[in-house]
LUMGUTOR-404221 format. One line per 4 residues: for each residue y, x, z of C-alpha. Coordinates in nm, 4 decimals, always signed. Last residue first. Example, Ala and Ser with C-alpha at 12.3 -4.5 7.8 and 13.67 -1.06 7.14 Angstrom:
<vexmars>
-0.1060,+1.3670,+0.7140 ~ -0.4500,+1.2300,+0.7800
</vexmars>
This chain:
<vexmars>
+0.2590,+0.3068,-2.0723 ~ -0.1182,+0.3291,-2.1103 ~ -0.1290,+0.6111,-2.3658 ~ +0.1388,+0.8263,-2.2052
-0.0115,+0.7742,-1.8609 ~ -0.3598,+0.8540,-1.9909 ~ -0.2335,+1.1765,-2.1515 ~ -0.0592,+1.2752,-1.8281
-0.3776,+1.2180,-1.6274 ~ -0.5826,+1.4220,-1.8755 ~ -0.3371,+1.7133,-1.8523 ~ -0.3415,+1.6969,-1.4720
-0.7226,+1.6949,-1.4690 ~ -0.7347,+1.9892,-1.7074 ~ -0.4851,+2.1833,-1.4966 ~ -0.6927,+2.1242,-1.1842
-1.0123,+2.2361,-1.3597 ~ -0.8361,+2.5400,-1.5038 ~ -0.6977,+2.6319,-1.1624 ~ -1.0490,+2.5963,-1.0194
-1.2077,+2.8296,-1.2734 ~ -0.9084,+3.0641,-1.3032 ~ -0.8863,+3.1071,-0.9255 ~ -1.2598,+3.1731,-0.9037
-1.2222,+3.4370,-1.1776 ~ -0.9253,+3.6028,-1.0040 ~ -1.0958,+3.6022,-0.6644 ~ -1.4139,+3.7490,-0.8129
-1.2116,+4.0190,-0.9927 ~ -1.0394,+4.1178,-0.6706 ~ -1.3474,+4.1038,-0.4448 ~ -1.6155,+4.2751,-0.6498
-1.8061,+4.1715,-0.9591 ~ -2.1561,+4.0299,-0.8894 ~ -2.1603,+3.9803,-0.5110 ~ -1.7972,+3.8694,-0.5197
-1.8853,+3.6252,-0.7989 ~ -2.1489,+3.4628,-0.5792 ~ -1.9100,+3.4634,-0.2826 ~ -1.6269,+3.3139,-0.4908
-1.8510,+3.0360,-0.6144 ~ -1.9531,+2.9567,-0.2565 ~ -1.5912,+2.9638,-0.1405 ~ -1.4922,+2.7231,-0.4173
-1.7789,+2.4903,-0.3268 ~ -1.6872,+2.5028,+0.0429 ~ -1.3248,+2.4247,-0.0434 ~ -1.4379,+2.1361,-0.2625
-1.6469,+1.9976,+0.0234 ~ -1.3607,+2.0361,+0.2722 ~ -1.1281,+1.8467,+0.0368 ~ -1.3866,+1.5728,-0.0005
-1.4135,+1.5504,+0.3787 ~ -1.0363,+1.5262,+0.4137 ~ -1.0194,+1.2549,+0.1478 ~ -1.3003,+1.0590,+0.3139
-1.1126,+1.0760,+0.6459 ~ -0.7995,+0.9380,+0.4802 ~ -0.9948,+0.6663,+0.2986 ~ -1.1517,+0.5643,+0.6305
-0.8095,+0.5450,+0.7952 ~ -0.6804,+0.3245,+0.5153 ~ -0.9882,+0.1002,+0.5360 ~ -0.9315,+0.0602,+0.9127
-0.5604,-0.0275,+0.8941 ~ -0.5688,-0.2588,+0.5906 ~ -0.6739,-0.5773,+0.7753 ~ -0.4219,-0.5089,+1.0512
-0.1462,-0.4711,+0.7931 ~ -0.2534,-0.7956,+0.6215 ~ -0.2390,-0.9900,+0.9480 ~ +0.0958,-0.8380,+1.0408
+0.2396,-0.9318,+0.7017 ~ +0.1075,-1.2897,+0.7257 ~ +0.2484,-1.3318,+1.0771 ~ +0.5854,-1.1930,+0.9705
+0.5998,-1.4317,+0.6718 ~ +0.5164,-1.7251,+0.9005 ~ +0.7844,-1.6232,+1.1508 ~ +1.0366,-1.5987,+0.8663
+0.9421,-1.9465,+0.7426 ~ +0.9705,-2.0911,+1.0945 ~ +1.3118,-1.9280,+1.1401 ~ +1.4285,-2.0741,+0.8072
+1.3087,-2.4223,+0.9094 ~ +1.4795,-2.4001,+1.2487 ~ +1.8028,-2.2862,+1.0844 ~ +1.7859,-2.5710,+0.8338
+1.7224,-2.8215,+1.1138 ~ +2.0285,-2.6900,+1.2976 ~ +2.2407,-2.7078,+0.9816 ~ +2.1293,-3.0657,+0.9109
+2.2043,-3.1732,+1.2677 ~ +2.5503,-3.0194,+1.2482 ~ +2.6119,-3.1903,+0.9129 ~ +2.5042,-3.5258,+1.0538
+2.7265,-3.4850,+1.3618 ~ +3.0238,-3.3870,+1.1492 ~ +2.9666,-3.6868,+0.9215 ~ +2.9959,-3.9302,+1.2150
+2.6992,-4.1549,+1.2794 ~ +2.6918,-4.5092,+1.1493 ~ +2.5605,-4.7664,+1.3925 ~ +2.2258,-4.9111,+1.2947
+2.2607,-5.2417,+1.1110 ~ +2.2679,-5.5467,+1.3355 ~ +1.9835,-5.7909,+1.3366 ~ +1.7475,-5.8554,+1.0527
+1.8009,-5.6626,+0.7397 ~ +1.8588,-5.8599,+0.4227 ~ +1.5705,-5.8433,+0.1813 ~ +1.6149,-5.6315,-0.1247
+1.5154,-5.7799,-0.4577
</vexmars>
């Protein structure tokens, strides 16, 4: 059973004051949650900055390597067949590879989705 309180009960506060206090505490809580979300996003962005830059540099280097390979194939074909035919054959080789990769990617998308 409840024991009677000793002394006078605390004075009752007006409803308007309680609602105002509740709204202010709600605003403070929402601001704290937003600040936390911002801090997490900034932390993750900083963590991804260096790996993203490294992937970009790796992509450029891979592109340079493929260009060098294509030029090397063209030069070998140029030595064997002449400039126009060598260019056409090199184009067909690398165009065929690109087309094959696109076809394979589309097939995987159709299968997986």
